[in-house]
C-alpha positions in Angstrom: -24.6 21.6 23.4 -22.3 18.8 22.5 -22.8 15.3 23.5 -20.4 12.5 24.7 -18.4 10.9 22.0 -20.0 7.6 20.9 -17.7 4.6 19.8 -18.3 3.6 16.3 -16.6 0.6 14.6 -16.9 2.0 11.0 -18.2 5.4 10.1 -20.8 5.5 7.1 -22.6 8.3 5.6 -25.7 7.1 7.8 -23.5 7.5 10.9 -22.8 11.2 9.9 -26.5 11.9 9.5 -27.2 10.1 12.9 -24.5 12.2 14.6 -26.1 15.4 13.4 -29.5 14.1 14.7 -27.9 13.3 18.1 -26.1 16.5 18.4 -22.6 14.9 18.1 -19.9 17.0 16.3 -18.1 15.5 13.3 -14.3 15.7 13.0 -12.8 15.6 9.5 -9.2 16.0 8.5 -7.5 15.7 5.1 -4.9 12.9 4.3 -3.2 11.9 1.1 -0.9 9.1 1.8 -1.0 5.8 3.7 1.4 6.6 6.7 -0.4 9.9 7.5 -3.9 8.4 7.0 -3.0 5.5 9.3 -2.2 8.0 12.1 -5.4 10.2 11.4 -7.6 7.0 11.4 -6.1 5.8 14.6 -6.6 9.0 16.4 -10.4 8.6 16.0 -11.2 11.2 13.3 -14.5 10.5 11.8 -13.9 11.4 8.2 -10.7 11.5 6.0 -11.1 13.8 3.1 -8.8 13.1 0.3 -8.9 16.7 -0.9 -7.7 18.2 -4.0 -5.7 20.3 -1.7 -3.1 17.7 -2.6 -2.4 19.7 -5.5 -1.1 22.5 -3.0 0.5 20.6 -0.1 1.7 17.6 -1.9 2.7 18.9 -5.4 3.3 22.5 -4.7 0.9 24.0 -7.1 -0.6 27.6 -6.4 -4.1 26.3 -6.8 -6.1 23.0 -6.7 -6.7 23.3 -10.5 -3.8 21.2 -11.8 -4.4 17.9 -10.0 -5.6 15.2 -12.3 -8.2 12.4 -11.8 -5.6 9.8 -12.0 -3.4 11.6 -9.3 -6.7 11.8 -7.0 -7.2 8.0 -7.4 -3.6 7.5 -6.5 -3.7 9.5 -3.3 -7.3 8.0 -2.3 -6.1 4.4 -2.9 -3.3 5.1 -0.5 -5.6 6.5 2.1 -8.3 3.7 1.7 -5.7 1.1 2.5 -4.9 2.8 5.8 -8.5 3.6 7.0 -10.1 1.1 9.2 -12.6 3.3 10.9 -13.0 6.5 9.1 -15.2 7.3 6.3 -13.1 8.1 3.2 -14.5 11.0 0.9 -12.6 11.8 -2.2 -12.8 15.1 -4.1 -13.6 15.1 -7.8 -11.0 17.3 -9.3 -11.4 20.3 -11.5 -12.4 19.3 -15.1 -13.7 15.9 -14.2 -17.5 16.8 -13.8 -18.3 20.4 -14.5 -19.1 20.1 -18.2 -21.1 17.1 -18.6 -23.1 14.7 -16.3 -21.9 11.7 -18.3 -18.4 12.7 -17.7 -19.1 13.4 -14.1 -20.5 9.9 -13.5 -17.6 8.3 -15.4 -15.0 10.2 -13.0 -17.0 9.2 -9.9 -17.2 5.6 -10.9 -13.4 5.6 -11.6 -12.8 6.9 -8.1 -15.0 4.5 -6.5 -13.9 1.3 -8.4 -10.1 2.2 -8.5 -9.4 3.8 -5.3 -12.2 2.1 -2.9 -13.3 5.5 -1.6 -16.6 5.6 0.1 -18.0 8.8 -1.5 -17.1 11.8 -3.5 -17.2 15.6 -2.9 -18.3 18.1 -5.4 -18.0 22.0 -5.5 -21.0 24.0 -6.5 -24.7 24.4 -6.4 -27.5 24.4 -9.1 -25.0 24.6 -11.9 -23.8 21.1 -11.2 -27.3 19.6 -10.1 -27.8 17.2 -13.0 -24.1 15.9 -12.5 -24.9 15.2 -8.9 -28.2 13.4 -9.7 -26.6 11.3 -12.2 -23.8 10.2 -9.8 -26.4 9.6 -6.9 -28.6 7.5 -9.3 -25.7 5.3 -9.7 -25.5 4.7 -6.0 -22.5 6.7 -5.3 -22.8 8.9 -2.2 -22.1 12.7 -2.8 -21.0 15.3 -0.3 -21.5 19.0 -1.5 -19.3 22.0 -1.2 -20.4 25.6 -1.0 -19.3 29.0 -0.1 -15.6 29.6 -1.1 -15.0 26.9 -3.7 -11.2 26.9 -4.7 -11.8 25.2 -8.0 -13.5 28.5 -9.0 -10.6 30.7 -7.8 -10.1 32.4 -11.1 -13.9 33.3 -11.2 -13.8 34.8 -7.8 -10.4 36.1 -8.1 -9.6 36.1 -4.3 -9.7 33.7 -1.4 -11.6 36.1 0.7 -14.8 35.4 2.8 -17.9 34.5 0.5 -21.6 35.3 1.0 -21.2 38.4 3.1 -23.9 40.1 0.7 -27.5 39.2 1.1 -27.9 38.1 -2.4 -25.1 35.7 -2.4 -26.1 34.5 1.0 -29.6 33.8 -0.2 -28.3 31.8 -3.2 -26.1 29.8 -0.8 -29.0 28.8 1.5 -31.1 27.9 -1.6 -28.2 25.7 -2.9 -27.7 23.9 0.3 -31.5 23.0 0.4 -31.3 21.9 -3.2 -28.2 19.6 -2.4 -30.2 18.0 0.4 -33.2 17.5 -1.9 -31.5 15.8 -4.6 -29.8 13.4 -2.0 -26.4 14.7 -0.9 -25.5 13.3 2.7 -23.6 16.3 3.8 -22.3 19.7 2.8 -18.8 21.5 3.5 -19.2 25.2 3.9 -16.0 27.0 3.4 -15.0 30.6 4.5 -18.5 32.1 5.1 -19.9 34.2 7.9 -20.6 32.0 11.1 -24.1 33.3 11.3 -24.9 32.3 7.9 -23.4 28.9 8.2 -25.4 28.3 11.5 -28.5 29.3 9.8 -27.6 26.8 6.9 -27.0 23.9 9.4 -30.4 24.6 11.1 -32.3 24.7 7.8 -31.3 21.1 6.5 -31.3 17.8 8.1 -27.9 16.7 6.6 -24.5 17.4 8.4 -22.8 20.8 7.7 -19.1 20.6 7.9 -17.4 23.9 8.2 -14.0 25.4 7.3 -13.7 29.0 8.4 -17.4 28.9 9.0 -17.8 29.3 12.8 -18.9 26.7 15.4 -22.7 26.7 14.6 -22.2 23.9 12.2 -22.1 20.1 12.7 -18.5 19.5 12.3 -15.1 20.8 11.2 -12.4 20.0 8.7 -8.9 21.2 8.3 -6.1 20.5 6.0 -3.8 18.1 7.9 -0.5 19.9 7.0 -1.9 23.1 8.1 -3.2 22.1 11.6 0.1 20.1 12.2 2.1 23.3 11.4 4.0 21.9 8.4 2.8 24.6 6.0 4.1 27.5 8.2 3.4 30.2 5.5 -0.4 30.0 5.8 -2.1 31.9 8.4 -6.0 32.3 8.0 -8.0 33.2 10.9 -9.8 29.9 11.0 -6.7 27.8 11.4 -5.6 26.5 14.8 -2.2 24.9 14.7 -2.1 22.1 17.0 1.7 21.5 16.5 4.6 23.3 14.9 6.1 20.4 12.8 7.8 22.7 10.4 10.3 24.0 13.4 10.5 20.4 14.9 11.3 18.8 11.8 13.7 21.3 10.5 15.6 21.0 13.8 15.7 17.2 13.6 17.0 17.3 10.0 19.6 19.9 10.9 20.9 17.7 13.7 21.0 14.9 11.3 23.1 16.6 8.8 25.4 17.8 11.6 25.7 14.0 13.0 26.6 12.7 9.4 29.2 15.4 8.9 30.8 14.9 12.2 30.7 11.1 11.8 28.6 10.9 15.1 26.0 8.9 13.1 26.1 6.0 12.9 27.7 5.1 16.2 28.8 1.5 17.1 25.3 0.7 18.4 23.8 1.6 15.0 25.8 -0.7 12.9 26.1 -4.5 12.2 
């Protein structure tokens, strides 16, 4: 059962843990630039995720793999300048933390110092445990990410639902508990069975944020461009489109072209 929405002047990692304890659901959306982040923040969204999905929706890449640490810092710094209330979490991109805990720490420090972000997010479980611990020891908050981990797309070979088999589900629960033990303040669960996600949320005290993981978790995250209907080719079951901006923007731009061609724009009231 959900509770009434409480007013928070500034969301912190502690706020999210308290929200879970109080039964208040957590809202999270992605953003990658100042203008959109300003709107997301003013709408009352609790967490802004500067996701490596910028690789897809901002740069047009097929996967999240090509985006670089420098590019993530650029996007994150733009978002941080806009966010007055929301907690800003920044994805550590592929290749910036997997191979070496020292490299992971350097990457996380760069994000925090150069972008002003409030926390980092990392994909994986026990295989990146030492990197997570080193970052946490430096005082940097870490959010985990389990289930479908897009940075491992070539390992999985598909974006289909993860952890449907008992063995993988068991490993996922073990990884979630491990992430809590080492000090992560929350976990994103992506594209796993709803009953498993609910079980994970009930087995840990830190917030579990779902994307394609059902409603038994502590909050939800969507990619902004998807939920606004700007990326019209993407149709996963978990996505609810709250607008159809692709159609509305196309109509507006077509009208602009027509008005310019016909010399209707600018009219006498639109010039000096």
